[in-house]
N, C-alpha and C positions, 0 to 999 in steps of 0.2 A: 524407384524408388516413389512411395507416397508421399502424394503433397498434401491430401487431407485438405484442400481451398474452403472446402464447405462446411468441414466438422470445426476446424478453427475458427473462421468466422461466425459459427454457431457457439463456439465455445465464447469468444466474447461478448457475445451480445448478454449471456447467461449471467457472467459475471459483472455484465454494467447496470452501476447503481439505478434503482428504479425512480420512474419519472416523480413522484411523491419525495424520494430522498431530495432529488436535484433541487425542489420547489422550494421545500424545507429549510435546508441546508443556509441560504441567506439570509431569511428570513428571520431566520434565530441568531445570526451572526449577525446582524442589523439591530435585534432587539439589544443584545449588551454591548455592543460596541457602543449606540446610542448613551442607554444607562451611565456607562464608564465616565464618556465624553461630556456629559452633562452635570459632573461632580465639580463645584468648586475646588477642589483638591488636588483631585487627579488633572483636572484642567489647566490648573495650574501648572503639573509635571510638562507639560506639553503636549498632553493625551494626541498620538494620531493610531487611530485602527487601521489593523493591514491582516484582510485575508491570507492563510499559509495552509501550507499543509496538503495531502495527499487530493485531497478535491477541488483545491485552488489549481493544484500540477495538472489536474485532468486524469488522475491514475490510480482511483480509489476503486476499490474494488464493491460488490452488493456485499452487505449490507456498506451504508455509509452511518454508521453511530455517533460520529465526533467532526464538530467545527472546530478549525482554531484561529481565536482573536488574539492576535500579535500586539500585545499594548504598548506601541513605542513611545517611550516617556521622553522626548527629546532637550526638554530643559529641568530634569531633576538633579538635582546636589548628587556630585560624584559622594556624598558622604553619608548620605541616607541607604539604611541597609536593607535590604532584599526582603529581608521578615517584614518589614515597615510597609513597603512595597505590599505584598500581598495581605498585610492584613486592612489596609485600606481600597485593596482591590474585594477584600470580601466583604466591610463593611459598605461597600457601596451595592455590592450582588446582591446580598444579602436582603438588604430595601426595598432592590428596586424586583426581589424576586424572591416571594414568601412563603413559606410554607404552604403547603395545599395538601389537604384532608390531615396535615398533623404530621408531613412525609418533608422532610425540609428540601427543597430544589438545588442548592449551594453547597457545593460540600469544596473545603481545603484540601489540595493536593500537595508532592512535595513540591511544587514550583507554580504551581496554576489555583486557578479556582474553576471549579467544573460548575457550570448551571446542566441541569436538566431540564427537558419541555417534554412533557407527557402527552402536552396535546401532538405532537410530531413523532409517534410514534415509537418513543426511547430515543429521542433524538438528545445530545448533549453538546455543550459550549465547552469547550477550557481556554479561559484568559490567563494570557501569560503575559506580567511586567517584562519589560527591556530596555534596557538603558545604552547611549550609544558608546560605542570602544573602536578603535582603532588596533588595528593588528600589530607585531613588531614589524610586518613586510611590507605596512601602511595601506592595508586592505580597510575601509571604512564597512563597518559591521556592527553585533549589538551584543549585547550579554543578555544571559537570564540564571534567574536564580539557583546555584547549585541546589541538587534534592537533598534534602534534611538526611539523606540516609549515607549521602557523601561523605569524606575525609572532612569536608571543613563546607558546614551545612551553610555559613554567614559569608559563604564566597560567589563567584560570579563565573558562568558555565556560558563561550562564544557561540555565538551560533550568524548566521545570515541566511535565511529562509527564504527573502527574495531572490538572493543568486541563483538559487537552487531551480525556482520558476524559470529564471530566465535561461539557464542551463537547459533544462527540460524541452522548454518548447524551441532553443535552436538545435537541440541532437533530435529533435522532429519534423526538425522543416526540410526544405528541398535540397539545399546542400548538401543535408548529412544525411541522413535514414529517411526523408522521404516519408512521415505520416507513419515509419514501423515503427518508430522506438515507443511510445507513448503505450501501443498497443504489445509489447513483447513485455515491458516493465507490470501491467499490471496482468499479464502471464504468471510472469515470471513472483509478483506477490499472490495469486492465487496456490500458486507450487508450494509454498512456504506455511504457507495456509494449510492445505492438503498434507504436508509433511511433516510439518512441525504443532499446528495444532494451535491453543492460543499461550502454548510456550515460548519465551523472549530469546533471542532478538527478533524484533518484529518487521513487518515489512517495510518503514522508512531504511532499515540496513540494508536490506536485500536489494532496495533500489540504489543507494549509493554504490553499492556493493558492483550495482549493475552498468551504473554510470560510468565506473571504472572502464569496467570491463567494454564499453563499447569503445571506448576513448583507447581501446589498446589496436583497436581494427581487425581483430580477429573475430567480432561479432560480423554474421553478412546472412544478406538474404539468398535468391530474392523473393521465397514464399515465408508464410507467418511459420512452418514446421521451421525452415533454417533457420531464420532467425530465432525461435526458440530454445531451438538444439544447442545451437552455439554461444546463445548466451547464459542457459545452463552452465556451460562447459568453463567458459572465462569468470563469471560470477561466481562456480563453485572457485577456482584458482584464487580467486581474489579475497573470499571468504577463508579460505584457507590457510593464505598470508597474513592476512590481517589476523586470525582466532588461533590456528596451530602452530604456526612460523609461531608467532609473537609479534608481526611489525605493527598491528593495530590499523585502521581504518582511518584511513586519509580523507582529511574532510574538502570536499574539491570545491568549495566555496570560500576557505581561506586557506589560502597557501602556509604548510607550517604545523595547523593546527590538526589534533585527532581527532578524530568522533567520539562523542562519549555513547559505548553500547551498554543496552542494561541486560540483564540477563546472567545469569549462572557461566562460568565458566566452563561446565559438561556442555552444556544447551548450543554454546556457542561453536564448540567443538562439532557436534550432533548436527547441526546448520550446516556447516561447512561439508561436513562428510554426505550428510544427504545430497546436497547440488550437486556433489560430484556422484555421487551415485545413480541423482536421476538422468544425471548428463551422459553417462553411458548408456545405459537402458534409454535411452532418448537418442543416441546415434546410434544405437543397435536397430532400432523400430524404425529408426528414417534411410537406413542399407539395407533394410531387409522384402523379401519377394514375396513376406506372407503377408499381404495386408490386412490382415484381420487381426493377427496378431500383432502388428504395429499401432492398430488405432486402440486396441486395446491397452496396450503400452502408455501410451498417450493420455486416454481415459484414467488411466489410475493416475497419473503423476499427477494431474488437474485435479483428481477428486470430484467433490460435493459442492455446490454454490452454499454459503451460509444465509439464508433466509429466514429469518423469525416472522415471516408474514404468508408467505405462501412454500409447500414442498419444497424440499430441497430433492434435488436430484445431480447425476454426474453431469458438469457441465462440459464436456465434450461427448457428443453422440456418435456409436457406432453408426457405421455406412450402413444402407439399407439391406447389403448382400451380407453382413457378418450378424455372431446372434455377441449375445455380452459375454460368452467367455472367451471368446478371441476367433472362435470357428466360423468357418466360412458355412452360411447357411446353404441347403440342398435344395435345390428349385426341381421337383419334378417333371418330367414333358410328358406332354400327351399327342400322338400320333392317332391320325384318322384310323379309325377300324378296330382300335386297342379295345379288349373287353376287360379289362381291369382301369378305372379313373381314380387317381388318387382324390382323397374324401377332400370335400372343400369347407370354410369354417364356416359355411351359414351364413356369411353378410353379400347382400346382392348389391350393383350400382358402383 
């Protein structure tokens, strides 16, 4: 059974966010948070900023293009409309981040304000207002404005992002998957990107499905190849039940709530089927005696890094004794006294 320890280690390095992105993300987050915190109206609503998202959970893959400011309004009146909160965030941020060379830096989105940071290589911050909420089961959580294209654009959507961060840390700790959970989530996010491109659902949907998959006890190691392959199968099963069977995706942070998943129905079906198909290919590769063909399978599943700064390339490197097409390299041997010696590559040293 091929383990590909070095290749999976390299793949994880190749999808790791750049040092520049890791440095710029907290700086941009702090700038937006400070601008909102200094405004008297928003301050009066009890504004408390929280860093959330894949960057916070350390499951981001290259590149980090967005950072989330979760604007907890702890003292906002229950009668204030979502549109009012968004308008106030928009007012403050447009003043704090004026246009550059005639190009606006602040854009109102369906339920958040997006602030661009051209000086940080295209990084942007999404600032979203949130109000306190207690679920029917007694969980203290938050509500975000619903998207404008929803059935109730002036309504609220439940969320609990801090608990998702807590669950991620817990599953990655020594008492659970001992540092293998986060790397596997990154590999699954990269696989979704490789298989689906820019189509929705996005990486968060796969991450939540994978969290449920790990909780089944059927995702196991000990190697990255084992974790990745079993996680593909179980995550595919969760996505299949959620989208094709129609059970929906349970919110792991708020019992009794479903995750609102963006995307067309056909794209959701395609995501589930793509993961199940990927799982079958990975399982075949893991059990194969053809090491080079197996390596090509993993290389194809993980695809190329998305990076608009440097050249893109496959994130999973082929072993040194394998060709890029999945065949084994033929190494000629030379015996003392041979009359014909294979040509070299004219390189010395």
